[in-house]
N, C-alpha and C positions, 0 to 999 in steps of 0.2 A: 086763146089759151096761152098763158105766160110760159109754160114749159116748152111749148113748140117754138115760141119766139126765142127764148134763151138757148134752146138747142140749135136753132139755125145760126144764132150769133156765135156759138161755140164752134160750129162747123166752119163759119167764116174765119174765125180766129185760126183754126187749124190750117185752112187753105192759105191764109196770110203768112203763117209761119213757113209753110212749104215754099211759097213765093219768095219770101225773104232769103231762105237758104239758096234757092236757085239764083236769085239776084246776086248774092254774095259771090257765088262761083263765077258768074258772068262778069261781074264788076271788078273783083280783085283777086280771087283765089286762082283762077286759071292764068291771068296775066302774071301773077307772082310765081306760079309754078313754071310758066314759060321762061321767066327771067332766070330761074334756077338751071335751065338747060335740060337737055334730054335725060342725062343721068340722074341728077337730083330731082328734077321735076317729075320724071317718069317713076322713080322710086317712091316719091311722096304720093303721087296719084294712085299708085298701086296700093299703098297703105290706106289711103282714104277709101278706095274701092273695097278693100277687105273689111274695114271697120263699119262701113255703112250698113252691112248686113246684120249688125248687132245693135242698131241705133233706134232711138225713139222716132227719128225722122222716117225710117222705113215703115214702122208700125203705123204712123200717122198717114203716110202716103197710101198704104194699102187699106186703111180703115175708113177713109172718107166716103168712098162709094157705098159700101154696105150701110154705114150710118146714115148717109143722106137718103138712101132708098127707104129705110125704115121710117125716117122722119117724113119723107114725102108721102108715104102711105098713111101715116098718122095724120098729116095735114089734110089729105084728101078726105079721110074718114071723119075728121072733126070740122069739115066745112071750110077749109082754107085752100081752095083750088089755086089761087094765085101763088101761095107759098109752095105748093106742090110743083107748079110749073117752074118757078125759079130754082127750086132744088133739082129738078130734072135737067134744066139747062146747066146748072153747076156740075152735076154729075157728068154730063156730056163733055164739058170743057175739061174736066179732070181726066176722063178716060182718053179722049183724043190727044190733045196736045201735051198732056202730062204723062199718063201711063203708057200709051202706045209709042210715043216718041222715046220715052225712056227704054222700053223693051226692044224696040225695033232699031233704034239708032245709037243711043248712048251706051247701053250695056254691051252690044257687040263690039263697039270701039274699045270699051274697057277690057273686054275679054282678049281682044287682039293685043292690047298693050301688055296685059298680064302674060300672054304667051311669049312675049319678047323679053321677059325678065331673064337676066343673065346674058342677053345678046345685046351688047352695047352698040354694035353697028346697026342692028335691026331697029333698036329703040331710037337711035339718032336719025335714021332714015324716016321712021314713022312719026316721030314726035311733032314736027311742024304741021303735018296734015291732021294729026290727032287733035292738037290744041285748037286749030281753026275750025274743024268740023264739029268737034265735041261742044265747043263754046257756041257755035252757031245754032246747033240743035238745043242747047241749053237755053238760049234766048227764047226759043219757041216754048219750051217748058215753063219758063218764067212768065211769059205772057198768058199761057194757059192757066197757070196757078193764080195769077192776078184776076183773070176773068172768073175763075171758080170762086175765089174769095168774094168778088163783087156780087155774083149771083146768089151766094149763100147769105150775104148781108142784105141783099134786096128781098130775099125770101123772108127774112125776119120782119120786114115791114109790110109785106104784102098781105 
């Protein structure tokens, strides 16, 4: 069924966009913020963290699993078990290395950075650790999003 295939391709595109955003942060956003130093980099990251909550990115990040679940059920019902399996694997790679890492690692670090707003000494002390750890966990999210993308695209041809 063409609608199932197209839907899986669109999910793959969404996961690819997420992977690209994560890659940008690992590749040049965080290094650029680090070059700005604790004051400028910390303030800029706080601004990014506030604006992400109103972004299309966050909507896409949250929507992938329920959309993939509906599509996997449809694939199963329409006799495409291979597609359903790849979609399930894609959901798992999105939940684990993307959503759980975000919620358990990156967001707590963002919250701590936010709590240091107005505390230049605290921000200066925390900033090097923040950049290194946040970026390291972001690499995990990037890999998870790339894997999710690959699974969804493989679902389209299964």
